[in-house]
C-alpha positions as CSV (number, residue, x, y, z in Angstrom):
1,M,-1.9,-24.2,-23.6
2,T,0.8,-25.0,-26.2
3,D,3.1,-28.0,-25.8
4,A,6.0,-25.5,-25.6
5,A,4.3,-23.9,-22.7
6,Q,3.7,-27.1,-20.9
7,R,6.7,-28.2,-18.8
8,P,6.3,-31.6,-17.3
9,A,9.3,-31.1,-14.9
10,P,7.8,-30.0,-11.7
11,D,9.4,-26.9,-10.1
12,H,9.9,-26.5,-6.4
13,P,8.0,-23.8,-4.3
14,A,9.3,-20.3,-4.6
15,E,11.9,-19.0,-2.0
16,P,10.5,-17.1,0.7
17,S,11.9,-13.8,-0.6
18,A,10.2,-14.5,-4.2
19,P,6.5,-13.5,-4.7
20,D,3.9,-16.1,-4.2
21,P,1.6,-17.2,-6.8
22,I,-2.0,-15.7,-6.6
23,P,-4.5,-18.6,-6.7
24,L,-7.4,-18.4,-9.2
25,G,-9.2,-21.6,-8.7
26,A,-9.4,-24.9,-10.3
27,A,-7.2,-25.6,-13.5
28,P,-7.2,-24.9,-16.5
29,R,-6.8,-21.1,-16.6
30,P,-9.6,-18.8,-17.6
31,T,-10.2,-18.5,-21.3
32,D,-12.4,-15.8,-21.3
33,G,-12.8,-12.3,-19.5
34,A,-16.0,-13.1,-17.5
35,D,-14.4,-16.4,-16.1
36,L,-11.2,-14.3,-15.0
37,A,-13.1,-11.5,-13.4
38,A,-15.1,-13.9,-11.2
39,R,-12.0,-15.6,-10.1
40,V,-10.3,-12.3,-9.4
41,R,-13.3,-11.4,-7.1
42,T,-12.9,-14.6,-5.4
43,A,-9.3,-14.0,-5.0
44,L,-9.6,-10.5,-3.5
45,A,-12.3,-11.8,-1.0
46,D,-10.0,-14.7,0.0
47,E,-7.1,-12.4,0.4
48,L,-8.9,-9.9,2.6
49,G,-9.9,-12.6,4.9
50,G,-13.6,-11.3,5.7
51,T,-12.3,-7.8,6.5
52,A,-13.9,-6.2,3.7
53,A,-17.6,-5.2,3.3
54,G,-19.2,-4.3,-0.1
55,L,-16.8,-6.4,-2.3
56,D,-19.7,-7.9,-3.9
57,R,-20.7,-4.6,-5.3
58,A,-17.3,-3.9,-6.8
59,S,-17.2,-3.7,-10.5
60,I,-14.4,-6.0,-12.1
61,S,-14.0,-6.5,-15.9
62,T,-11.3,-8.3,-17.8
63,V,-10.5,-8.8,-21.5
64,L,-8.3,-11.9,-22.3
65,D,-6.3,-12.2,-25.6
66,G,-4.9,-15.7,-25.4
67,A,-2.5,-15.9,-22.4
68,S,-2.3,-12.2,-22.1
69,V,-4.8,-10.0,-20.5
70,T,-5.7,-6.9,-22.6
71,S,-7.3,-4.8,-19.8
72,A,-8.4,-5.3,-16.3
73,D,-10.6,-2.7,-14.6
74,L,-11.4,-2.8,-11.0
75,D,-13.8,-0.2,-9.6
76,L,-13.7,-0.6,-5.7
77,S,-15.8,2.4,-4.9
78,G,-17.8,1.8,-1.5
79,V,-15.6,-1.1,-0.3
80,V,-15.0,-0.8,3.3
81,V,-12.0,-2.4,4.8
82,R,-12.2,-3.1,8.5
83,T,-9.8,-3.9,11.1
84,D,-12.2,-5.7,13.4
85,G,-13.5,-8.3,10.9
86,A,-12.7,-11.9,10.9
87,A,-9.0,-12.2,10.9
88,R,-6.9,-15.0,9.7
89,P,-5.9,-17.4,12.7
90,A,-2.6,-16.2,14.3
91,G,0.4,-18.2,13.0
92,V,-1.6,-19.8,10.1
93,D,0.3,-19.5,6.7
94,T,-2.6,-19.6,4.1
95,R,-0.4,-18.6,1.1
96,W,-0.5,-20.9,-1.9
97,R,3.1,-22.3,-2.6
98,P,2.4,-25.3,-5.0
99,E,4.6,-27.7,-6.8
100,I,4.5,-25.9,-10.2
101,I,3.9,-28.4,-13.1
102,R,3.1,-26.0,-16.0
103,R,4.0,-22.4,-16.8
104,E,2.7,-20.0,-19.5
105,P,3.9,-16.3,-19.9
106,G,1.4,-13.6,-20.1
107,T,1.3,-9.9,-20.0
108,L,-1.3,-7.7,-18.3
109,R,-1.3,-4.8,-20.8
110,R,-3.4,-2.4,-18.8
111,L,-4.5,-2.5,-15.2
112,R,-6.9,0.3,-14.0
113,V,-7.9,0.7,-10.3
114,D,-10.5,3.1,-9.2
115,A,-12.0,3.6,-5.7
116,H,-14.1,6.8,-5.3
117,R,-13.9,6.2,-2.4
118,I,-12.7,3.2,-0.5
119,V,-12.7,3.2,3.4
120,A,-9.7,1.9,5.1
121,V,-9.4,1.8,8.8
122,D,-12.3,4.2,9.0
123,L,-10.5,6.8,6.7
124,P,-12.1,7.3,3.2
125,V,-9.4,7.3,0.6
126,D,-9.8,8.1,-3.1
127,V,-7.6,6.1,-5.4
128,T,-6.9,6.3,-9.2
129,A,-4.1,4.1,-10.6
130,E,-3.3,2.9,-13.9
131,L,-0.3,0.5,-14.9
132,E,0.7,-0.7,-18.1
133,G,3.1,-3.8,-19.1
134,L,2.8,-5.9,-16.1
135,R,4.4,-9.4,-17.1
136,F,3.3,-12.7,-15.2
137,E,3.0,-16.3,-15.7
138,W,0.1,-18.7,-15.7
139,V,1.0,-21.4,-13.2
140,E,-0.7,-24.8,-12.6
141,G,0.1,-26.7,-9.5
142,S,0.2,-30.3,-8.6
143,D,-2.8,-29.8,-6.3
144,G,-4.9,-29.0,-9.5
145,R,-5.2,-25.3,-8.9
146,V,-4.2,-22.5,-11.4
147,G,-2.9,-18.9,-10.5
148,V,-0.7,-16.3,-11.7
149,L,3.1,-15.5,-10.6
150,P,4.1,-11.8,-11.1
151,V,7.3,-11.3,-13.0
152,E,9.6,-8.5,-11.9
153,P,10.0,-5.8,-14.5
154,T,13.3,-5.3,-16.2
155,E,15.0,-2.7,-18.3
156,E,14.0,-4.6,-21.4
157,H,10.4,-5.0,-20.0
158,P,9.5,-1.7,-18.1
159,V,6.4,-0.9,-16.5
160,S,4.7,2.5,-17.0
161,G,1.9,4.4,-15.4
162,H,0.5,6.7,-12.9
163,A,-1.4,6.8,-9.4
164,R,-3.2,9.3,-7.5
165,V,-4.2,9.0,-3.8
166,A,-6.2,11.5,-1.9
167,V,-7.5,11.7,1.7
168,D,-9.5,14.3,3.6
169,K,-7.0,16.1,5.9
170,A,-9.6,16.3,8.8
171,G,-10.1,12.6,8.5
172,L,-6.4,11.7,8.4
173,V,-6.0,13.7,11.7
174,A,-8.9,11.9,13.3
175,T,-7.6,8.6,12.3
176,A,-4.2,9.5,13.5
177,R,-5.6,10.7,16.8
178,G,-7.2,7.2,17.2
179,L,-4.2,5.2,16.5
180,L,-2.0,7.5,18.9
181,T,-4.5,7.2,21.5
182,V,-4.1,3.4,21.6
183,V,-0.4,3.6,21.4
184,L,0.0,6.1,24.2
185,L,-2.5,4.4,26.5
186,Q,-0.2,1.3,26.3
187,Q,2.4,3.4,27.9
188,G,0.0,5.0,30.6
189,I,-0.3,8.3,28.9
190,T,-3.6,9.7,28.0
191,L,-4.0,11.8,24.7
192,T,-6.5,14.7,25.5
193,G,-6.0,16.8,22.4
194,L,-4.2,16.7,19.2
195,D,-3.9,19.2,16.4
196,V,-2.1,18.4,13.2
197,D,-1.4,20.9,10.3
198,L,0.3,20.1,7.0
199,V,1.1,23.2,4.9
200,S,2.2,22.8,1.2
201,K,5.4,24.7,0.5
202,G,5.4,23.8,-3.3
203,P,4.7,20.7,-5.4
204,R,7.2,18.5,-3.5
205,S,7.5,19.9,0.1
206,A,5.4,20.7,3.2
207,V,5.7,21.7,6.7
208,L,4.2,19.4,9.4
209,R,3.1,20.9,12.6
210,V,1.7,18.7,15.5
211,D,0.3,20.1,18.8
212,A,-0.6,17.3,21.3
213,A,-2.0,17.5,24.7
214,I,-1.2,14.6,27.2
215,K,-1.8,13.4,30.6
216,R,-0.2,10.9,32.9
217,G,-1.7,10.2,36.2
218,M,-3.3,13.0,38.4
219,F,-0.3,15.4,38.2
220,L,1.3,15.4,35.0
221,S,-0.1,17.1,32.2
222,A,1.6,18.9,29.3
223,R,1.5,20.0,25.7
224,V,4.1,18.7,23.3
225,Q,4.9,20.6,20.0
226,A,6.7,19.0,17.0
227,T,7.5,20.6,13.6
228,A,9.3,19.2,10.6
229,S,9.8,19.8,6.8
230,V,9.3,17.1,4.3
231,S,10.4,17.3,0.8
232,V,11.0,15.1,-2.4
233,D,13.8,16.3,-4.7
234,A,14.0,15.9,-8.4
235,S,15.9,12.6,-8.0
236,M,13.0,11.2,-6.0
237,V,14.9,11.3,-2.6
238,L,12.8,11.9,0.4
239,A,14.1,14.1,3.1
240,V,12.8,15.1,6.5
241,R,14.5,18.1,8.0
242,D,14.4,20.7,10.7
243,V,12.6,18.5,13.2
244,Q,12.0,20.3,16.5
245,L,10.3,19.0,19.8
246,A,9.3,21.1,22.6
247,S,7.1,21.4,25.6
248,G,6.2,24.1,28.1
249,N,6.4,21.6,30.8
250,P,10.0,21.4,32.2
251,L,9.8,17.6,33.0
252,V,8.4,16.7,29.7
253,A,10.9,19.2,27.8
254,A,13.9,17.2,29.7
255,L,12.4,13.7,28.4
256,L,12.1,15.2,24.9
257,G,15.8,16.2,25.1
258,T,16.8,12.8,25.9
259,I,15.4,11.5,22.6
260,R,16.3,14.4,20.4
261,G,19.5,12.7,19.2
262,R,17.7,9.7,18.3
263,V,15.1,11.5,16.3
264,E,17.7,13.7,14.5
265,A,19.7,10.5,13.6
266,A,16.6,8.7,12.3
267,T,15.6,11.8,10.1
268,S,19.0,12.4,9.0
269,R,18.9,9.4,6.7
270,D,17.3,10.3,3.6
271,I,15.1,7.9,1.7
272,D,15.7,7.1,-2.0
273,L,12.2,6.2,-3.2
274,A,13.4,4.9,-6.5
275,E,16.4,2.9,-5.1
276,K,14.5,-0.1,-4.0
277,L,12.4,-0.4,-7.2
278,P,13.1,-3.1,-9.7
279,A,15.0,-2.1,-12.8
280,G,12.0,-1.9,-14.9
281,V,10.2,0.6,-12.7
282,R,11.4,4.2,-12.7
283,L,9.8,6.8,-10.7
284,A,9.6,9.9,-12.9
285,D,7.9,12.4,-10.6
286,V,5.9,12.5,-7.1
287,R,3.9,15.5,-6.1
288,L,2.2,16.6,-3.0
289,D,-0.6,19.0,-2.8
290,V,-2.4,20.1,0.5
291,G,-5.7,21.9,0.9
292,Q,-8.8,20.3,2.2
293,E,-7.3,17.0,1.0
294,L,-3.8,15.6,1.1
295,V,-3.1,14.5,-2.6
296,V,-0.1,12.2,-3.4
297,T,0.5,11.7,-7.3
298,A,3.3,9.6,-8.9
299,R,4.2,8.9,-12.3
300,L,6.3,6.0,-13.6
301,A,8.6,6.6,-16.7
């Protein structure tokens, strides 16, 4: 580090709302790509807390240029993220919040993440993402460890890039069925059947149809149908419209009627996908394609 980069006056830990530094082992910071790649692999394993299998086979390569990272390429194909793995102890905060004694600015000029495929919650997901212009700081803590602290993009220092996420539609339905089964069982309701269909109506809109069969106790069984349209306009505003709930069982239909107002109120509020993004992150396009796979693509300006 240069003398200008070294700041002897210690900083206090970040406020809870600020990002936490990502620990990368013992100081000093890495000075070559192989060292940084090894530390990134260790950091990923620590962050996932034993819930990931196959991380040792992931391909991670980085190229350093002084304090900046010219490129970082992560290929996580074949990694399986489980929900039944060794979880972190409840109530234990394992985040690194050091007293920072040195800082050095850097830029991750290009980050590429590929996963063809990664399995998350039993659902195979195909991911491709590439980002450029990610600023950060190398930070050294009084505990002798070093890490990186993300710096929020600004209008003067924007982030650009694109991402693609694809999931098999049948697999998505199976995962939704498993999660919904657990939720309904907690209410004493058994899910005996579920059919979900998502039909594309253009590059930014689709119609969702759900047909579920439920049973409660020995005497109550019914089918519940739900439909809704989902769209994203040119201003990147997500809207859910035309929500319909119905059942051929009069008792269940009456129960659905009691919640219809709450559903309509919840879905009447549009979601501005770009509103909460930092000033230097501008969402230029979002597209939804539905076939054998559900594919979401996004592009940053």
